N, CA and C atoms as an extended XYZ file, in Angstrom:
468
Properties=species:S:1:pos:R:3:atomname:S:1:resname:S:1:resid:I:1 pbc="F F F"
N         0.395       -1.033       -0.147 N   MET     1
C         0.045       -0.206       -0.009 CA  MET     1
C         0.573        1.091       -0.040 C   MET     1
N         2.312        1.199        0.890 N   LYS     2
C         3.515        2.175        0.984 CA  LYS     2
C         3.490        2.564       -0.218 C   LYS     2
N         4.154        1.435       -1.645 N   GLN     3
C         4.393        1.956       -1.987 CA  GLN     3
C         3.494        2.808       -3.646 C   GLN     3
N         1.894        2.889       -3.691 N   LEU     4
C         0.548        2.823       -4.104 CA  LEU     4
C         0.698        3.968       -3.572 C   LEU     4
N         0.754        4.744       -2.541 N   ILE     5
C         0.555        5.539       -2.254 CA  ILE     5
C         1.939        6.158       -2.540 C   ILE     5
N         2.616        6.418       -2.469 N   ALA     6
C         4.082        6.885       -2.913 CA  ALA     6
C         4.631        6.986       -4.777 C   ALA     6
N         3.447        6.160       -5.288 N   ALA     7
C         3.373        6.087       -6.978 CA  ALA     7
C         2.313        7.127       -7.274 C   ALA     7
N         1.761        7.433       -6.076 N   LEU     8
C         0.626        8.499       -7.210 CA  LEU     8
C        -0.059        9.064       -7.368 C   LEU     8
N         1.520        9.880       -7.257 N   PRO     9
C         2.130       11.309       -8.865 CA  PRO     9
C         1.719       10.930       -9.795 C   PRO     9
N         2.624        9.695      -10.141 N   ALA    10
C         2.704        9.245      -11.481 CA  ALA    10
C         2.484        8.701      -11.887 C   ALA    10
N         1.534        8.173      -11.104 N   LEU    11
C         0.327        7.672      -12.012 CA  LEU    11
C        -0.938        8.102      -12.179 C   LEU    11
N        -0.936       10.065      -11.992 N   CYS    12
C        -1.865       10.852      -11.666 CA  CYS    12
C        -1.457       11.202      -13.700 C   CYS    12
N         0.170       11.101      -13.657 N   TYR    13
C         0.936       11.855      -14.339 CA  TYR    13
C         0.926       10.947      -15.692 C   TYR    13
N         0.875       10.317      -15.175 N   ALA    14
C         0.478        9.119      -16.578 CA  ALA    14
C        -1.007        9.362      -16.486 C   ALA    14
N        -1.760        9.177      -15.924 N   ALA    15
C        -3.463        9.061      -16.357 CA  ALA    15
C        -3.853       10.739      -17.597 C   ALA    15
N        -2.950       11.328      -16.866 N   ALA    16
C        -3.254       12.676      -17.439 CA  ALA    16
C        -2.307       13.007      -19.095 C   ALA    16
N        -1.726       12.590      -19.175 N   LEU    17
C        -1.107       12.530      -20.301 CA  LEU    17
C        -2.089       11.191      -21.507 C   LEU    17
N        -2.673       10.014      -21.020 N   THR    18
C        -2.752        9.605      -21.292 CA  THR    18
C        -3.857        9.806      -22.348 C   THR    18
N        -5.051       10.853      -21.210 N   LEU    19
C        -5.711       10.809      -20.799 CA  LEU    19
C        -6.074       11.537      -21.670 C   LEU    19
N        -4.658       12.705      -22.028 N   GLY    20
C        -4.891       14.102      -23.149 CA  GLY    20
C        -4.736       12.841      -24.539 C   GLY    20
N        -2.857       11.973      -24.721 N   PHE    21
C        -2.661       12.422      -26.270 CA  PHE    21
C        -4.079       11.216      -26.501 C   PHE    21
N        -5.108       10.842      -25.867 N   LEU    22
C        -6.314       10.176      -26.575 CA  LEU    22
C        -7.904       11.220      -26.698 C   LEU    22
N        -7.558       12.204      -27.248 N   ASP    23
C        -7.468       13.424      -27.374 CA  ASP    23
C        -9.129       13.375      -26.525 C   ASP    23
N        -8.596       12.801      -24.847 N   VAL    24
C       -10.587       13.216      -24.246 CA  VAL    24
C       -10.481       14.802      -23.497 C   VAL    24
N       -11.084       15.704      -23.986 N   PRO    25
C       -11.443       16.751      -23.290 CA  PRO    25
C       -11.900       16.292      -21.439 C   PRO    25
N       -10.868       17.367      -21.026 N   GLN    26
C       -11.890       17.792      -19.327 CA  GLN    26
C       -13.056       18.409      -19.795 C   GLN    26
N       -14.189       17.209      -18.306 N   PRO    27
C       -15.809       18.413      -19.403 CA  PRO    27
C       -14.966       19.848      -19.011 C   PRO    27
N       -14.670       19.938      -18.326 N   PHE    28
C       -14.712       21.646      -17.193 CA  PHE    28
C       -13.327       22.986      -17.636 C   PHE    28
N       -12.142       22.129      -17.968 N   GLY    29
C       -10.932       22.696      -18.713 CA  GLY    29
C       -11.295       24.119      -19.780 C   GLY    29
N       -10.410       24.621      -19.557 N   ALA    30
C       -10.655       25.611      -21.223 CA  ALA    30
C       -10.155       24.873      -22.655 C   ALA    30
N       -10.669       24.870      -23.589 N   GLU    31
C       -10.684       24.442      -24.963 CA  GLU    31
C        -9.504       24.909      -25.365 C   GLU    31
N        -9.202       26.228      -25.109 N   SER    32
C        -8.167       26.311      -26.205 CA  SER    32
C        -6.317       25.867      -25.362 C   SER    32
N        -6.468       25.234      -24.495 N   LEU    33
C        -4.873       24.589      -23.868 CA  LEU    33
C        -5.200       23.319      -24.776 C   LEU    33
N        -6.780       22.858      -25.241 N   GLY    34
C        -6.119       21.064      -25.315 CA  GLY    34
C        -6.386       19.866      -24.538 C   GLY    34
N        -6.833       18.885      -24.547 N   PRO    35
C        -6.854       18.209      -23.623 CA  PRO    35
C        -5.756       17.853      -22.237 C   PRO    35
N        -4.222       17.370      -23.441 N   THR    36
C        -3.183       17.449      -23.055 CA  THR    36
C        -2.907       18.311      -22.372 C   THR    36
N        -3.460       19.046      -21.563 N   LEU    37
C        -2.441       20.538      -20.198 CA  LEU    37
C        -3.668       21.088      -20.338 C   LEU    37
N        -4.560       20.680      -20.505 N   GLN    38
C        -6.067       20.294      -20.081 CA  GLN    38
C        -6.264       19.389      -18.643 C   GLN    38
N        -5.043       17.905      -18.532 N   TRP    39
C        -5.258       17.384      -17.677 CA  TRP    39
C        -4.120       17.060      -17.341 C   TRP    39
N        -3.300       17.476      -17.999 N   MET    40
C        -2.180       17.860      -17.040 CA  MET    40
C        -2.044       18.149      -16.041 C   MET    40
N        -2.878       20.126      -16.148 N   LEU    41
C        -2.923       20.770      -15.301 CA  LEU    41
C        -3.957       19.835      -13.770 C   LEU    41
N        -5.385       19.818      -14.160 N   SER    42
C        -5.668       19.077      -13.388 CA  SER    42
C        -5.810       17.494      -12.394 C   SER    42
N        -5.330       17.763      -13.630 N   LEU    43
C        -4.962       15.526      -12.989 CA  LEU    43
C        -3.193       15.730      -13.048 C   LEU    43
N        -3.123       16.708      -13.318 N   GLY    44
C        -1.257       16.125      -13.688 CA  GLY    44
C        -0.643       16.748      -12.016 C   GLY    44
N        -0.274       17.761      -12.078 N   LEU    45
C        -0.688       18.730      -10.929 CA  LEU    45
C        -1.072       19.268       -9.976 C   LEU    45
N        -2.681       19.325      -10.457 N   GLY    46
C        -2.995       19.621       -9.251 CA  GLY    46
C        -3.907       18.380       -8.322 C   GLY    46
N        -4.525       17.750       -8.577 N   VAL    47
C        -4.466       16.659       -7.424 CA  VAL    47
C        -2.709       15.660       -7.066 C   VAL    47
N        -2.106       15.645       -7.844 N   PRO    48
C        -0.992       15.273       -7.518 CA  PRO    48
C        -0.346       16.277       -5.703 C   PRO    48
N        -1.067       17.647       -6.079 N   SER    49
C        -0.794       18.649       -5.073 CA  SER    49
C        -1.524       18.533       -4.229 C   SER    49
N        -2.222       18.411       -4.296 N   LEU    50
C        -3.369       18.099       -3.200 CA  LEU    50
C        -3.689       16.734       -1.020 C   LEU    50
N        -2.850       16.377       -3.042 N   TRP    51
C        -2.327       14.742       -2.606 CA  TRP    51
C        -1.256       15.195       -0.836 C   TRP    51
N        -0.539       15.864       -1.868 N   ALA    52
C         0.734       15.867       -0.949 CA  ALA    52
C         0.625       17.457        0.489 C   ALA    52
N        -0.529       18.371        0.083 N   ALA    53
C        -1.475       19.371        0.448 CA  ALA    53
C        -1.427       18.238        2.336 C   ALA    53
N        -2.935       17.358        1.945 N   PHE    54
C        -3.271       16.710        2.906 CA  PHE    54
C        -1.884       15.551        3.462 C   PHE    54
N        -1.004       14.832        3.069 N   SER    55
C        -0.170       13.629        3.959 CA  SER    55
C         0.494       14.342        4.720 C   SER    55
N         1.278       15.610        3.835 N   HIS    56
C         1.511       16.905        4.871 CA  HIS    56
C         0.969       17.535        6.570 C   HIS    56
N        -0.118       17.500        5.690 N   ALA    57
C        -0.167       18.549        7.055 CA  ALA    57
C        -1.186       17.646        8.362 C   ALA    57
N        -1.600       16.054        7.281 N   VAL    58
C        -2.475       15.567        8.644 CA  VAL    58
C        -1.619       14.155        9.157 C   VAL    58
N        -0.443       13.797        8.197 N   PHE    59
C         0.396       12.878        7.948 CA  PHE    59
C         2.352       12.599        8.085 C   PHE    59
N         1.365       13.883        8.859 N   SER    60
C         4.269       14.421        8.543 CA  SER    60
C         4.963       14.082        9.098 C   SER    60
N         4.224       12.864       10.406 N   ASP    61
C         6.030       12.179       10.711 CA  ASP    61
C         6.092       11.250        9.952 C   ASP    61
N         5.050       10.866        9.517 N   HIS    62
C         5.375        9.728        8.284 CA  HIS    62
C         5.444        9.691        7.099 C   HIS    62
N         5.065       10.961        7.042 N   VAL    63
C         5.452       11.610        5.263 CA  VAL    63
C         7.134       11.797        5.819 C   VAL    63
N         7.308       12.385        6.629 N   ALA    64
C         9.059       12.695        6.998 CA  ALA    64
C        10.014       11.335        7.129 C   ALA    64
N         8.826       10.280        7.895 N   GLN    65
C         9.711        9.057        7.662 CA  GLN    65
C        10.108        8.260        6.120 C   GLN    65
N         8.505        8.614        5.096 N   SER    66
C         9.092        8.287        3.642 CA  SER    66
C         9.589        8.964        2.740 C   SER    66
N        10.381        9.576        3.828 N   ILE    67
C        10.751       10.501        3.394 CA  ILE    67
C        12.792       10.503        2.914 C   ILE    67
N        12.659       10.345        4.551 N   GLY    68
C        14.363        9.519        5.235 CA  GLY    68
C        14.376       11.171        5.452 C   GLY    68
N        13.232       12.176        5.771 N   TRP    69
C        13.402       12.513        6.936 CA  TRP    69
C        13.049       13.624        8.529 C   TRP    69
N        13.559       13.931        9.443 N   ALA    70
C        12.800       14.188       10.561 CA  ALA    70
C        11.073       14.716       10.374 C   ALA    70
N        11.027       14.352       10.576 N   PRO    71
C         9.074       15.439       11.723 CA  PRO    71
C         9.629       16.891       11.502 C   PRO    71
N         9.138       17.539       11.132 N   SER    72
C         9.733       19.350       10.606 CA  SER    72
C         8.388       20.613       10.798 C   SER    72
N         8.432       21.010       11.560 N   PRO    73
C         7.034       21.973       11.437 CA  PRO    73
C         7.141       22.693        9.818 C   PRO    73
N         7.994       22.612        9.634 N   PHE    74
C         7.756       23.108        7.596 CA  PHE    74
C         6.787       22.217        7.199 C   PHE    74
N         6.456       21.157        8.170 N   GLN    75
C         5.964       19.683        6.519 CA  GLN    75
C         4.317       21.228        6.726 C   GLN    75
N         4.046       21.408        7.653 N   LYS    76
C         2.963       22.508        7.094 CA  LYS    76
C         2.996       23.519        6.095 C   LYS    76
N         4.160       23.949        6.046 N   GLU    77
C         4.336       25.120        5.006 CA  GLU    77
C         4.597       24.311        3.972 C   GLU    77
N         4.755       23.424        3.847 N   ILE    78
C         5.258       22.497        2.213 CA  ILE    78
C         3.615       22.717        2.191 C   ILE    78
N         3.280       21.860        2.847 N   ALA    79
C         0.750       21.775        2.680 CA  ALA    79
C         0.859       23.050        2.356 C   ALA    79
N         0.930       23.967        3.289 N   GLY    80
C         0.305       25.088        2.786 CA  GLY    80
C         0.414       25.520        0.759 C   GLY    80
N         2.210       25.746        0.837 N   ALA    81
C         2.669       25.579       -1.171 CA  ALA    81
C         1.714       24.709       -1.670 C   ALA    81
N         1.502       23.382       -1.592 N   ASN    82
C         1.000       22.723       -2.207 CA  ASN    82
C        -0.880       22.005       -2.708 C   ASN    82
N        -1.254       22.841       -1.356 N   LEU    83
C        -2.692       23.495       -1.377 CA  LEU    83
C        -1.940       24.904       -3.597 C   LEU    83
N        -2.338       26.047       -2.443 N   GLY    84
C        -1.752       26.575       -3.269 CA  GLY    84
C        -1.870       26.865       -4.759 C   GLY    84
N        -0.551       25.384       -4.917 N   ILE    85
C        -0.223       24.504       -5.920 CA  ILE    85
C        -1.134       24.175       -7.030 C   ILE    85
N        -1.166       23.339       -6.374 N   GLY    86
C        -3.318       21.820       -6.432 CA  GLY    86
C        -4.326       22.526       -6.693 C   GLY    86
N        -4.731       24.383       -5.137 N   LEU    87
C        -5.482       24.453       -6.583 CA  LEU    87
C        -6.226       25.871       -7.848 C   LEU    87
N        -4.428       26.028       -7.079 N   GLY    88
C        -4.525       27.142       -8.817 CA  GLY    88
C        -4.037       26.461      -10.146 C   GLY    88
N        -3.350       25.529      -10.423 N   ALA    89
C        -3.446       24.679      -10.874 CA  ALA    89
C        -4.957       23.590      -12.020 C   ALA    89
N        -5.422       23.502      -10.838 N   ILE    90
C        -7.008       23.139      -11.344 CA  ILE    90
C        -7.903       24.011      -11.858 C   ILE    90
N        -7.187       26.086      -11.148 N   ALA    91
C        -8.229       26.506      -11.596 CA  ALA    91
C        -7.767       26.581      -13.211 C   ALA    91
N        -6.354       27.362      -12.904 N   ALA    92
C        -5.526       27.621      -14.582 CA  ALA    92
C        -6.318       26.479      -15.382 C   ALA    92
N        -6.513       24.825      -15.243 N   SER    93
C        -6.746       24.201      -16.542 CA  SER    93
C        -8.723       24.776      -16.933 C   SER    93
N        -9.043       25.590      -15.890 N   ILE    94
C       -10.939       26.215      -16.928 CA  ILE    94
C        -9.873       27.035      -17.166 C   ILE    94
N        -9.257       28.341      -16.328 N   LEU    95
C        -8.903       29.995      -17.039 CA  LEU    95
C        -8.419       29.714      -17.647 C   LEU    95
N        -7.658       28.684      -18.575 N   GLY    96
C        -6.819       29.067      -19.937 CA  GLY    96
C        -5.311       29.577      -19.622 C   GLY    96
N        -4.666       29.533      -20.941 N   PRO    97
C        -3.767       29.678      -21.446 CA  PRO    97
C        -2.736       30.768      -21.068 C   PRO    97
N        -3.482       31.478      -19.847 N   GLU    98
C        -2.669       32.507      -19.151 CA  GLU    98
C        -2.350       31.988      -17.732 C   GLU    98
N        -2.697       31.473      -16.992 N   ALA    99
C        -2.855       30.837      -15.535 CA  ALA    99
C        -2.662       29.501      -15.673 C   ALA    99
N        -2.965       28.817      -17.112 N   ALA   100
C        -2.261       28.195      -17.371 CA  ALA   100
C        -0.544       28.234      -17.628 C   ALA   100
N         0.399       28.970      -18.316 N   TRP   101
C         1.651       29.711      -17.934 CA  TRP   101
C         2.743       30.021      -16.613 C   TRP   101
N         1.473       30.411      -15.506 N   ALA   102
C         1.307       31.452      -14.494 CA  ALA   102
C         1.605       30.096      -13.806 C   ALA   102
N         0.999       29.140      -13.954 N   MET   103
C         0.358       28.148      -13.121 CA  MET   103
C         1.978       27.090      -12.865 C   MET   103
N         1.975       26.825      -14.176 N   THR   104
C         3.621       26.630      -14.829 CA  THR   104
C         5.038       26.731      -14.206 C   THR   104
N         5.266       28.280      -14.750 N   PHE   105
C         6.237       29.054      -13.325 CA  PHE   105
C         6.359       28.869      -12.267 C   PHE   105
N         5.215       28.814      -11.107 N   MET   106
C         5.231       28.596       -9.853 CA  MET   106
C         5.480       27.641       -9.386 C   MET   106
N         5.094       26.287      -10.455 N   ALA   107
C         5.265       24.580       -9.977 CA  ALA   107
C         7.018       25.083       -9.861 C   ALA   107
N         6.783       24.607      -11.726 N   ALA   108
C         8.694       24.092      -11.423 CA  ALA   108
C         9.045       25.071      -10.919 C   ALA   108
N         9.030       26.422      -10.185 N   GLY   109
C        10.060       27.096       -9.396 CA  GLY   109
C        10.089       26.110       -7.815 C   GLY   109
N         9.324       26.008       -7.265 N   PHE   110
C         8.627       24.931       -6.674 CA  PHE   110
C         8.824       23.832       -6.402 C   PHE   110
N         8.963       23.102       -7.172 N   LEU   111
C         9.384       21.434       -7.654 CA  LEU   111
C        10.227       21.209       -8.377 C   LEU   111
N        11.150       21.855       -8.960 N   TRP   112
C        12.437       21.558       -8.636 CA  TRP   112
C        13.347       22.156       -8.598 C   TRP   112
N        13.073       23.449       -7.586 N   SER   113
C        13.521       23.167       -6.065 CA  SER   113
C        13.642       21.620       -5.026 C   SER   113
N        12.339       21.442       -5.101 N   ALA   114
C        12.556       19.891       -4.126 CA  ALA   114
C        12.883       19.395       -4.188 C   ALA   114
N        13.198       18.424       -6.049 N   ALA   115
C        14.069       18.034       -7.035 CA  ALA   115
C        15.326       18.206       -6.377 C   ALA   115
N        15.491       19.563       -6.360 N   SER   116
C        17.440       19.214       -6.668 CA  SER   116
C        17.618       19.410       -4.113 C   SER   116
N        16.459       19.259       -3.212 N   VAL   117
C        17.068       18.911       -2.489 CA  VAL   117
C        16.973       17.444       -1.772 C   VAL   117
N        16.216       17.018       -3.082 N   HIS   118
C        16.490       15.609       -2.904 CA  HIS   118
C        17.725       15.150       -3.311 C   HIS   118
N        18.305       15.834       -4.737 N   ILE   119
C        19.521       15.318       -5.437 CA  ILE   119
C        20.245       15.557       -4.444 C   ILE   119
N        20.522       16.684       -3.874 N   ALA   120
C        21.784       16.900       -2.608 CA  ALA   120
C        21.834       16.220       -1.302 C   ALA   120
N        20.161       15.169       -0.925 N   ASP   121
C        20.396       14.589       -0.285 CA  ASP   121
C        20.565       13.790       -0.837 C   ASP   121
N        20.484       12.843       -1.821 N   MET   122
C        21.485       11.468       -2.027 CA  MET   122
C        22.326       11.340       -2.791 C   MET   122
N        23.219       12.579       -2.265 N   ILE   123
C        23.926       12.632       -2.506 CA  ILE   123
C        25.393       12.231       -1.682 C   ILE   123
N        24.461       13.759       -0.900 N   ARG   124
C        25.601       13.514        0.356 CA  ARG   124
C        25.062       12.815        1.059 C   ARG   124
N        24.128       11.849        1.928 N   ARG   125
C        23.192       11.860        2.388 CA  ARG   125
C        23.229        9.959        1.830 C   ARG   125
N        23.005        9.362        0.571 N   LYS   126
C        22.706        8.647        0.338 CA  LYS   126
C        21.380        8.010        0.346 C   LYS   126
N        20.233        9.059        0.300 N   ASN   127
C        19.501        8.335        1.580 CA  ASN   127
C        18.338        8.379       -0.062 C   ASN   127
N        18.277        7.287        0.062 N   PHE   128
C        17.325        7.165       -1.663 CA  PHE   128
C        16.253        6.394       -0.720 C   PHE   128
N        15.135        6.484        0.405 N   ALA   129
C        13.793        6.531        0.465 CA  ALA   129
C        12.672        6.867       -0.192 C   ALA   129
N        11.361        5.720       -0.265 N   ILE   130
C        10.895        5.986       -1.732 CA  ILE   130
C        10.781        7.432       -1.847 C   ILE   130
N        10.051        8.476       -1.057 N   ASN   131
C         9.623        9.294       -1.094 CA  ASN   131
C        11.038       10.366       -1.051 C   ASN   131
N        12.477       10.665       -1.331 N   ASN   132
C        13.528       10.677       -1.623 CA  ASN   132
C        14.339       10.811       -3.287 C   ASN   132
N        13.927        9.709       -3.088 N   ALA   133
C        13.809        9.066       -4.510 CA  ALA   133
C        13.516        8.063       -6.289 C   ALA   133
N        12.123        7.973       -5.427 N   GLY   134
C        11.053        7.252       -6.069 CA  GLY   134
C        10.956        8.005       -7.124 C   GLY   134
N         8.996        7.809       -7.235 N   PRO   135
C         8.166        8.221       -8.380 CA  PRO   135
C         8.040        9.838       -7.965 C   PRO   135
N         7.824       10.543       -6.814 N   ILE   136
C         7.554       11.663       -6.694 CA  ILE   136
C         9.168       12.277       -7.430 C   ILE   136
N        10.331       11.397       -6.805 N   PHE   137
C        11.570       12.289       -7.163 CA  PHE   137
C        11.319       13.545       -9.035 C   PHE   137
N        10.609       12.046       -9.627 N   TRP   138
C        10.293       11.951      -11.619 CA  TRP   138
C         9.525       13.042      -11.185 C   TRP   138
N         8.289       12.864      -10.702 N   TRP   139
C         7.943       13.682      -11.480 CA  TRP   139
C         7.650       14.811      -11.258 C   TRP   139
N         8.727       15.369       -9.201 N   ASP   140
C         9.256       16.992       -9.474 CA  ASP   140
C         9.632       17.670      -10.222 C   ASP   140
N        10.560       16.678      -11.563 N   ILE   141
C        10.469       17.542      -12.648 CA  ILE   141
C        10.124       16.947      -13.634 C   ILE   141
N         9.239       16.046      -14.070 N   LEU   142
C         8.482       15.806      -15.781 CA  LEU   142
C         7.405       16.811      -15.523 C   LEU   142
N         7.303       17.143      -14.503 N   THR   143
C         5.858       17.079      -14.711 CA  THR   143
C         5.671       18.871      -15.100 C   THR   143
N         6.070       19.813      -13.995 N   PRO   144
C         6.881       21.346      -15.261 CA  PRO   144
C         7.662       20.984      -16.310 C   PRO   144
N         8.206       20.674      -16.938 N   LEU   145
C         9.056       20.217      -17.567 CA  LEU   145
C         7.698       19.452      -18.710 C   LEU   145
N         7.103       18.991      -18.657 N   THR   146
C         6.042       18.554      -19.676 CA  THR   146
C         4.935       19.624      -19.524 C   THR   146
N         4.315       20.085      -19.013 N   LEU   147
C         3.618       21.959      -19.024 CA  LEU   147
C         4.440       22.769      -19.594 C   LEU   147
N         5.580       22.551      -19.376 N   LEU   148
C         6.486       24.124      -20.543 CA  LEU   148
C         6.736       23.414      -22.285 C   LEU   148
N         6.850       22.641      -21.915 N   ILE   149
C         6.947       22.207      -23.229 CA  ILE   149
C         5.273       21.660      -24.558 C   ILE   149
N         4.365       21.851      -23.312 N   GLY   150
C         2.878       21.837      -23.502 CA  GLY   150
C         2.843       23.377      -24.470 C   GLY   150
N         2.750       23.946      -23.197 N   LEU   151
C         2.744       25.106      -23.343 CA  LEU   151
C         3.424       26.149      -24.635 C   LEU   151
N         4.548       25.486      -24.621 N   LEU   152
C         5.871       26.401      -26.059 CA  LEU   152
C         5.530       25.246      -26.869 C   LEU   152
N         4.302       24.179      -27.361 N   ILE   153
C         4.585       24.297      -28.447 CA  ILE   153
C         2.283       24.545      -29.037 C   ILE   153
N         2.053       25.082      -27.592 N   LEU   154
C         0.335       25.776      -27.934 CA  LEU   154
C         0.535       27.676      -28.219 C   LEU   154
N         1.941       27.593      -27.929 N   HIS   155
C         1.380       29.068      -28.458 CA  HIS   155
C         2.513       29.512      -29.258 C   HIS   155
N         3.328       28.512      -30.195 N   ARG   156
C         4.387       28.438      -31.684 CA  ARG   156
C         2.653       28.585      -32.343 C   ARG   156
């Protein structure tokens, strides 16, 4: 079960790309974004961010342990940041390209910073715990990159 929970962001990412590539429109998405960006914002970024917010707020000790870190009050701040990103990403899927660009830059700043902290921890402490070096690490890198590429293709 722990592995399934750890894999949730990667599963949402894969489901979002699959729905997008199958050209299944999001029922409430901005048509100007197209299905892939609609789903990547709402399901690929929004849902995992809301899950991270909930997890860091409610299960702080367990989440810290799964990352290989000690519990910290900063997890409540991480929960708040993830809550904002999750709600903003879902809103951006409805509001259209301008909001999508803004949320993508926000997510890239936060998630790539998180990935750099995880990389440093892998190098310095050889920390390869599931939520330090597993699916969430790759989600941190690939989600903003996918959104940026999608928006650049849309913009051209």
